[in-house]
FINU-992654 format. One line per field, with one value per residue (C-alpha): z, y, x; residue in one letter. Coordinates in steps of 0.02 Angstrom, whole numbers. Layout:
N
pz	c(Z:...) $
py	c(Y:...) $
px	c(X:...) $
aa	c(A:...) $
REM end
This chain:
699
pz	c(680:735:558:487:611:557:376:234:99:-59:-175:-56:-23:-166:-116:72:57:-45:83:231:161:78:-96:-196:-272:-281:-405:-441:-527:-674:-694:-706:-896:-917:-797:-899:-1051:-958:-926:-752:-698:-595:-741:-748:-562:-574:-724:-629:-476:-567:-603:-418:-359:-326:-449:-412:-431:-594:-619:-616:-692:-862:-925:-1028:-922:-886:-700:-728:-852:-738:-589:-689:-736:-556:-488:-629:-602:-416:-444:-549:-422:-272:-339:-164:-131:-312:-305:-156:-147:-51:-108:-263:-153:-80:-254:-318:-181:-225:-411:-366:-295:-407:-573:-591:-577:-413:-351:-389:-289:-140:-143:-146:4:98:69:127:276:342:374:226:139:287:285:101:100:55:236:303:466:503:488:619:734:710:748:905:965:927:1023:1174:1169:1152:1299:1405:1364:1317:1414:1407:1219:1201:1303:1195:1035:1101:1156:979:896:813:783:766:593:529:542:572:431:301:418:419:237:158:295:307:121:96:260:260:120:33:132:301:235:163:333:413:273:307:486:430:319:474:616:531:584:756:685:626:804:873:746:758:947:941:827:949:1097:1012:960:1112:1178:1009:971:1141:1090:924:875:753:594:661:706:531:455:579:530:345:345:502:556:386:384:567:545:372:441:572:532:667:799:741:748:922:984:908:1004:1166:1150:1258:1152:1234:1111:1242:1265:1078:1070:1211:1121:963:1056:1133:963:889:1030:1003:817:848:967:837:707:824:859:674:647:789:716:546:629:725:567:478:622:622:436:461:605:497:360:490:554:378:354:517:465:301:393:514:369:284:444:465:285:309:468:385:233:346:436:271:205:363:347:165:209:348:227:96:228:278:96:68:224:161:-10:73:175:17:-76:69:67:-122:-104:25:-82:-235:-134:-83:-263:-320:-194:-250:-433:-392:-303:-452:-570:-465:-469:-658:-677:-573:-677:-845:-833:-835:-1006:-957:-809:-916:-1045:-911:-825:-988:-1025:-850:-872:-1039:-964:-818:-941:-1042:-886:-824:-992:-986:-811:-866:-1014:-902:-775:-908:-979:-806:-771:-931:-888:-716:-789:-910:-768:-665:-810:-834:-650:-651:-801:-717:-556:-653:-746:-590:-495:-319:-167:-148:-326:-324:-207:-316:-473:-389:-339:-517:-584:-471:-529:-710:-685:-603:-745:-873:-791:-790:-973:-1019:-925:-1010:-1178:-1147:-1105:-1265:-1367:-1289:-1329:-1507:-1523:-1458:-1578:-1721:-1679:-1667:-1832:-1915:-1843:-1907:-2080:-2080:-2033:-2162:-2308:-2228:-2198:-2304:-2407:-2341:-2330:-2144:-2116:-2231:-2134:-1970:-2039:-2096:-1923:-1847:-1968:-1922:-1738:-1759:-1855:-1718:-1586:-1685:-1701:-1515:-1480:-1592:-1507:-1336:-1395:-1460:-1296:-1198:-1310:-1282:-1095:-1106:-1200:-1068:-932:-1024:-1042:-857:-818:-924:-840:-670:-725:-785:-621:-525:-633:-603:-415:-420:-517:-391:-249:-333:-359:-174:-129:-242:-163:10:-49:-119:48:136:18:43:231:215:105:237:369:261:233:422:447:313:398:566:492:415:584:669:533:562:750:721:611:742:877:774:748:935:970:848:933:1103:1039:980:1148:1241:1128:1171:1359:1344:1249:1379:1519:1426:1408:1593:1640:1528:1615:1783:1726:1669:1837:1933:1826:1854:2041:2028:1932:2064:2199:2107:2085:2263:2339:2421:2361:2423:2576:2591:2540:2364:2277:2372:2320:2139:2148:2219:2077:1951:2030:2020:1837:1800:1886:1787:1625:1669:1700:1532:1443:1533:1483:1302:1297:1137:970:912:804:832:878:791:881:951:914:997:1168:1172:1263:1232:1380:1348:1418:1317:1244:1060:1029:1108:995:883:698:647:715:717:826:938:965:995:1133:1234:1214:1251:1411:1471:1434:1520:1676:1674:1667:1800:1928:1907:1857:1811:1862:1722:1755:1748:1589:1487:1558:1530:1347:1331:1397:1296:1131:1124:1178:1006:928:937:1105:1093:1065:1216:1332:1267:1287:1465:1500:1428:1535:1698:1702:1661:1810:1919:1866:1896:2065:2112:2067) $
py	c(-2944:-2927:-2965:-2830:-2703:-2749:-2718:-2822:-2870:-2769:-2915:-2980:-2814:-2825:-2994:-2959:-2794:-2877:-3016:-2898:-2795:-2943:-2868:-3024:-3068:-2914:-2896:-2718:-2781:-2843:-2670:-2580:-2589:-2526:-2382:-2323:-2302:-2185:-1999:-1925:-1746:-1746:-1775:-1596:-1594:-1763:-1705:-1548:-1642:-1789:-1692:-1645:-1826:-1895:-1772:-1838:-2023:-2103:-2195:-2034:-1912:-1843:-1775:-1929:-2060:-2229:-2192:-2035:-2126:-2274:-2156:-2055:-2215:-2276:-2107:-2085:-2261:-2232:-2062:-2155:-2295:-2178:-2021:-1950:-1938:-1917:-1853:-1777:-1707:-1823:-1985:-1986:-2014:-2174:-2237:-2192:-2298:-2443:-2427:-2438:-2612:-2689:-2671:-2541:-2664:-2735:-2561:-2505:-2651:-2617:-2431:-2469:-2586:-2455:-2323:-2440:-2529:-2413:-2251:-2166:-2137:-2034:-1938:-1894:-1847:-1666:-1629:-1712:-1755:-1900:-1785:-1670:-1822:-1878:-1702:-1696:-1865:-1817:-1654:-1750:-1868:-1720:-1630:-1788:-1846:-1683:-1544:-1420:-1434:-1417:-1255:-1190:-1230:-1138:-987:-974:-1008:-1160:-1269:-1458:-1454:-1351:-1498:-1656:-1645:-1708:-1851:-1922:-1883:-1952:-2073:-1985:-2013:-1826:-1809:-1949:-2018:-2170:-2306:-2241:-2199:-2375:-2450:-2347:-2400:-2584:-2565:-2462:-2605:-2716:-2597:-2452:-2269:-2313:-2308:-2129:-2073:-2167:-2103:-1924:-1919:-2004:-1866:-1733:-1823:-1835:-1651:-1576:-1478:-1404:-1354:-1269:-1145:-1092:-974:-1017:-982:-1075:-1226:-1228:-1231:-1364:-1479:-1456:-1472:-1557:-1688:-1779:-1828:-1869:-2057:-2085:-2194:-2288:-2314:-2449:-2315:-2221:-2379:-2419:-2243:-2256:-2414:-2335:-2208:-2244:-2278:-2325:-2384:-2362:-2179:-2159:-2227:-2110:-1962:-2013:-2006:-1838:-1768:-1832:-1747:-1584:-1590:-1627:-1479:-1369:-1427:-1388:-1218:-1187:-1238:-1123:-983:-1009:-1006:-849:-768:-811:-738:-586:-564:-578:-454:-335:-350:-317:-166:-101:-122:-29:106:125:132:260:363:353:409:550:602:597:699:828:831:859:1000:1078:1059:1140:1283:1307:1303:1431:1543:1525:1563:1720:1776:1743:1844:1989:1980:1974:2130:2219:2165:2227:2393:2406:2361:2498:2626:2572:2591:2767:2811:2739:2845:3000:2960:2935:3103:3184:3104:3171:3346:3335:3278:3427:3545:3477:3590:3749:3755:3905:3817:3666:3763:3852:3687:3607:3753:3743:3558:3588:3720:3606:3463:3573:3631:3454:3401:3546:3500:3319:3367:3481:3343:3218:3338:3375:3190:3159:3299:3228:3055:3126:3217:3059:2962:3100:3099:2910:2918:3052:2954:2800:2898:2981:2890:2834:2937:2848:2884:3068:3119:3031:3113:3284:3259:3205:3357:3474:3396:3413:3596:3633:3549:3640:3808:3775:3724:3880:3991:3912:3928:4112:4139:4051:4155:4315:4263:4220:4385:4480:4389:4421:4606:4620:4530:4647:4796:4724:4702:4878:4947:4845:4962:5113:5036:5077:4933:4924:4753:4763:4812:4676:4548:4615:4610:4432:4384:4469:4378:4213:4255:4298:4139:4039:4125:4087:3907:3905:3979:3849:3711:3775:3781:3604:3550:3630:3543:3379:3409:3451:3289:3196:3275:3225:3047:3044:3108:2972:2846:2909:2896:2718:2675:2746:2645:2489:2522:2543:2381:2292:2365:2305:2133:2127:2175:2039:1912:1964:1947:1775:1722:1787:1690:1532:1551:1582:1426:1325:1390:1344:1170:1153:1206:1082:939:991:994:822:757:831:755:583:603:650:497:385:464:437:254:232:316:202:53:121:136:-44:-100:-8:-91:-261:-222:-163:-320:-430:-339:-359:-545:-557:-465:-580:-727:-655:-633:-814:-870:-774:-850:-1022:-990:-940:-1100:-1202:-1117:-1159:-1342:-1366:-1287:-1142:-1019:-1112:-998:-832:-732:-809:-655:-545:-658:-649:-460:-457:-565:-454:-301:-381:-425:-247:-178:-293:-242:-59:-94:-183:-33:83:-26:-29:159:256:169:181:331:406:574:647:592:726:637:772:744:552:456:274:153:-16:-146:-286:-328:-293:-478:-528:-416:-508:-495:-457:-390:-565:-627:-474:-525:-703:-647:-569:-719:-842:-751:-752:-938:-981:-884:-972:-1146:-1108:-1015:-1089:-1271:-1332:-1490:-1599:-1541:-1357:-1376:-1392:-1229:-1141:-1196:-1124:-959:-962:-985:-808:-733:-774:-657:-469:-383:-319:-491:-561:-430:-451:-639:-618:-505:-635:-773:-676:-682:-867:-900:-794:-891:-1058:-1003:-937:-1103) $
px	c(2264:2444:2502:2389:2459:2635:2587:2516:2644:2625:2586:2449:2363:2238:2166:2178:2085:1948:1932:1931:1788:1697:1704:1752:1584:1474:1328:1378:1536:1432:1353:1519:1534:1355:1386:1535:1423:1307:1337:1351:1311:1473:1591:1655:1694:1782:1888:1936:2000:2083:2243:2260:2253:2429:2509:2686:2647:2702:2538:2435:2560:2510:2345:2297:2383:2307:2291:2189:2076:2035:2015:1888:1795:1780:1725:1598:1527:1505:1421:1292:1268:1247:1165:1136:1323:1376:1554:1644:1820:1937:1859:1972:2126:2049:2003:2177:2258:2144:2190:2374:2341:2205:2110:1972:1824:1890:1936:1758:1685:1801:1758:1571:1594:1696:1563:1424:1504:1642:1541:1625:1459:1397:1561:1544:1359:1322:1273:1433:1343:1460:1612:1536:1511:1691:1756:1646:1712:1892:1873:1808:1958:2076:1995:2002:2180:2270:2181:2327:2343:2155:2158:2301:2205:2052:2153:2225:2054:2133:1980:1988:1910:2058:2177:2074:1945:2068:2119:1943:1899:2060:2116:2287:2319:2350:2446:2578:2684:2611:2707:2644:2471:2456:2500:2360:2241:2282:2222:2072:2014:2008:1957:1869:1880:1949:2127:2099:2058:2207:2334:2270:2281:2453:2517:2455:2533:2703:2702:2615:2765:2809:2628:2609:2746:2666:2526:2387:2486:2638:2531:2457:2630:2685:2540:2580:2770:2837:2709:2693:2879:2910:2888:2961:3101:2999:2813:2803:2834:2679:2573:2640:2600:2426:2384:2442:2301:2148:1994:1828:1693:1556:1602:1601:1423:1372:1452:1360:1194:1241:1288:1124:1028:1123:1087:904:896:981:856:712:788:807:626:575:680:598:428:471:537:375:275:388:360:172:180:281:151:16:114:131:-56:-88:33:-59:-224:-152:-85:-254:-341:-217:-244:-432:-415:-304:-417:-566:-478:-428:-606:-675:-551:-599:-783:-755:-660:-796:-928:-833:-819:-1004:-1046:-941:-1021:-1192:-1151:-1091:-1249:-1356:-1265:-1285:-1468:-1494:-1401:-1501:-1661:-1611:-1567:-1732:-1825:-1730:-1768:-1951:-1956:-1869:-1995:-2136:-2060:-2039:-2218:-2275:-2171:-2234:-2388:-2279:-2187:-2083:-2011:-1977:-1878:-1778:-1746:-1688:-1573:-1506:-1472:-1385:-1271:-1231:-1195:-1077:-990:-972:-900:-777:-725:-706:-594:-491:-474:-422:-293:-227:-220:-123:-1:24:52:181:266:269:346:476:516:533:649:752:759:814:947:1013:1151:1131:1184:1351:1404:1348:1488:1616:1548:1551:1733:1776:1683:1781:1945:1894:1846:2014:2109:2001:2034:2221:2216:2116:2239:2388:2301:2270:2452:2504:2382:2451:2630:2581:2491:2642:2757:2637:2629:2816:2834:2711:2802:2964:2892:2824:2993:3085:3038:3114:3286:3427:3490:3669:3750:3773:3594:3537:3636:3565:3389:3416:3475:3323:3210:3288:3275:3092:3063:3147:3041:2883:2935:2973:2802:2719:2819:2767:2586:2599:2680:2541:2413:2501:2502:2318:2290:2390:2285:2126:2191:2236:2062:1984:2098:2042:1860:1888:1973:1827:1709:1813:1812:1624:1606:1717:1615:1455:1535:1583:1405:1337:1455:1398:1219:1262:1339:1185:1072:1178:1165:979:965:1056:938:790:862:884:705:650:743:671:496:526:583:430:320:401:376:195:169:250:142:-15:33:58:-108:-199:-117:-172:-350:-343:-274:-412:-539:-464:-471:-651:-702:-615:-706:-872:-841:-801:-962:-1062:-981:-1030:-1211:-1213:-1142:-1275:-1412:-1335:-1337:-1521:-1556:-1464:-1565:-1725:-1673:-1613:-1770:-1681:-1814:-1970:-1986:-2073:-1918:-1909:-1978:-1854:-1710:-1768:-1774:-1598:-1536:-1625:-1545:-1374:-1405:-1461:-1306:-1193:-1281:-1255:-1070:-1063:-1138:-1016:-871:-930:-926:-952:-918:-736:-693:-868:-791:-639:-482:-368:-206:-101:-180:-176:-40:5:-14:64:-54:24:193:217:251:84:-21:-144:-108:-288:-453:-528:-384:-411:-593:-538:-419:-561:-675:-535:-486:-665:-685:-522:-572:-742:-664:-533:-639:-814:-813:-988:-1076:-1147:-1324:-1271:-1171:-1330:-1397:-1231:-1228:-1402:-1336:-1177:-1271:-1345:-1179:-1113:-1243:-1243:-1239:-1417:-1491:-1396:-1465:-1643:-1636:-1570:-1717:-1835:-1759:-1782:-1974:-1976:-1861:-1975:-2127:-2045:-1982:-2154:-2229) $
aa	c(M:E:L:I:R:K:G:I:P:H:H:F:R:A:I:V:W:Q:L:L:C:S:A:T:D:M:P:V:K:N:Q:Y:S:E:L:L:K:M:S:S:P:C:E:K:L:I:R:R:D:I:A:R:T:Y:P:E:H:E:F:F:K:G:Q:D:S:L:G:Q:E:V:L:F:N:V:M:K:A:Y:S:L:V:D:R:E:V:G:Y:C:Q:G:S:A:F:I:V:G:L:L:L:M:Q:M:P:E:E:E:A:F:C:V:F:V:R:L:M:Q:E:Y:R:L:R:E:L:F:K:P:S:M:A:E:L:G:L:C:I:Y:Q:F:E:Y:M:L:Q:E:Q:L:P:D:L:N:I:H:F:R:S:Q:S:F:H:T:S:M:Y:A:S:S:W:F:L:T:L:F:L:T:T:F:P:L:P:I:A:T:R:V:F:D:I:F:M:Y:E:G:L:E:I:V:F:R:V:G:L:A:L:L:Q:V:N:Q:M:E:L:M:Q:L:D:M:E:G:M:S:Q:Y:F:Q:K:V:I:P:H:Q:F:D:S:C:P:D:K:L:I:L:K:A:Y:Q:V:K:Y:N:P:K:K:M:K:R:L:E:K:E:Y:A:A:I:K:N:K:E:M:E:E:Q:I:E:I:K:R:L:R:T:E:N:R:L:L:K:Q:R:I:E:T:L:E:K:E:S:A:A:L:A:D:R:L:I:Q:G:Q:V:T:R:A:Q:E:A:E:E:N:Y:V:I:K:R:E:L:A:V:V:K:Q:Q:C:S:S:A:T:E:N:L:Q:K:A:Q:S:T:I:R:Q:L:Q:E:Q:Q:D:N:P:R:L:T:E:E:F:V:A:H:L:E:T:E:L:E:Q:S:R:M:R:E:T:E:T:L:S:A:L:R:E:M:Q:D:K:V:L:D:M:E:K:R:N:N:S:L:P:D:E:N:N:V:A:R:L:Q:E:E:L:K:G:L:K:L:R:E:S:E:A:V:A:S:L:R:E:L:K:L:Q:V:Q:E:L:T:D:S:W:Q:A:H:L:S:R:G:G:R:W:K:E:S:P:R:K:L:A:L:S:D:L:Q:D:E:L:M:T:V:R:L:R:E:A:H:A:L:A:E:G:R:E:L:R:Q:R:V:V:E:L:E:T:Q:D:Q:I:H:R:N:L:L:N:R:V:E:A:E:S:A:G:L:Q:E:K:L:H:Y:L:V:A:Q:N:K:G:L:Q:T:Q:L:S:E:S:K:R:K:H:A:E:A:E:C:K:S:K:E:E:V:M:A:V:R:L:R:E:A:D:S:M:A:A:V:A:E:M:R:Q:R:I:A:E:L:E:I:Q:R:E:E:G:M:I:Q:G:Q:L:N:H:S:D:S:S:Q:Y:I:R:E:L:K:D:Q:I:D:E:L:K:A:E:V:R:L:L:K:G:P:P:P:F:E:D:P:L:A:F:D:S:L:H:L:V:R:H:L:D:E:D:S:L:P:S:S:D:E:E:L:L:G:V:G:V:G:V:G:A:A:L:Q:D:A:L:Y:P:L:S:P:R:D:A:R:F:F:R:H:L:D:R:P:A:K:D:S:E:G:S:T:D:S:E:A:D:E:L:A:P:S:Y:G:Q:S:L:G:N) $
REM end
């Protein structure tokens, strides 16, 4: 043992490891070649993790290296041997270390022995239950030996599984360099997982002060970078520290039992949770069914109310039509009487031909007059209709009151501009007329002038002057026309501006109307949401009321069962009195009458408790209030269970309060048998039993 702790020489490790785990002659070694020929469902996972196993080691470096190939073979063979475990990450590091020391067949045998005898198989199972046990035991040792560090870990939410899981799964092969990890593996082959607990706790003891100063992230970095290389130069120091750790196998066994109990309790709780979830699902389904029934009842109620309202409306319409028909009938009767009187008068007048001719002529004149009046009325009606249509057209063509004032102002402006233009035009016409007259006068005087050169020159100048004045007058007239045109254009511009302003005003009015409609729409949406909320509240209230009705039914049925039980007890007492001879005296008939009276009273109470049949009268859902007699969780999931609750309560009360003797049990079974039938048959049979008891007591 001491030699193993000091380290097995490298060239002896293969044979020593095989001897320590008894893996020299295993039958599975002969199956290895056959296993390699088979295919495993874990091959893809194994291929994926092969390259990440000892990536820096020369034996496993390279994608198609010999180390990777033999490692794949061993892992594949084991996944076929133990299909429950198959392949688990972490186990490849243990197999890789074995392959560094021995051939693949021997490494396969050693790995199989380690999985079977060294608790590794439980660690690598899919549930990893053994890993949870190891973490639980390690946490207990940490709490017992390093309480301050344990408190610091908990305060930083630094769980044990965050750093210790790889220690147990890979036996420190991914934590320490290979020389130190191999030393730990030597001791593991002899002592088992105990060395993992010792080394792990020794590491925490050595680094306690440094870890107490770090937060969770700092501790994670410390475990990854600092701790693996602390003992590179002196592995013996680590082994010495590990064996200074206190390790009690009895406590470990006790912790194993505690952990098993905790897991069993968790499994029971999970089973209970599953059961409760199933019950909850069934209750939800029952609630949904009840909600549907409630909705159907509410629909039927509403439909009935609507039908009644429609029938009332139809009845009112029929009554009105009947009144109209009666009135028409009375008027027709009066007209018939008048016609009959007229016929009688005509029959009386048939004997006098003169009167008949006069009467016919009178009727013809009246007919013509009536036709004339009818034509005049029709023509007047047509004229009035035409006038109405004209008035409507005029009203449609007329502007509104707001635009009339603007149009009147524009009309006044136009009239003023027109008057100014007319005045200026008159002035221009007068000037042109004056110039024309002067020109004509000038032309008329021209013939009388003497033709001297000076006068000719003067006349030429006057002609030119007149021509210039005419041109000036024409230019002024054109200028005035242009100004008039400008005024007209300005007027049109003003009209267009007024039209534009009116359009803008109408647009503003439409926008205000749009805002009003949007606000009205929001109000309607608010009312719609409020109505939906009230509808949901009404539905919820109806559901609660239906549940209250069901609860009251359950209470009534329980009370009925209790009253039946009381009747049975009284009849049992009467039977006991008969058997024991208590009624052999003169007051036996009186005692029988008293019992009958008590039975009748109890039957009356039973009938009162039964009350009217459920849903016989229409339910006024708005006036009902829910009274919770039972918890929601204790409600039966069906009507049959609801009936069973009442019967079960009565039976339980019977057994607890009134235990029966063996001789009375037969009589009670006789009474209990009709209670299973309908209520009417039970009461009738109780009435039939009473006379027989009276006769037997009288005898």
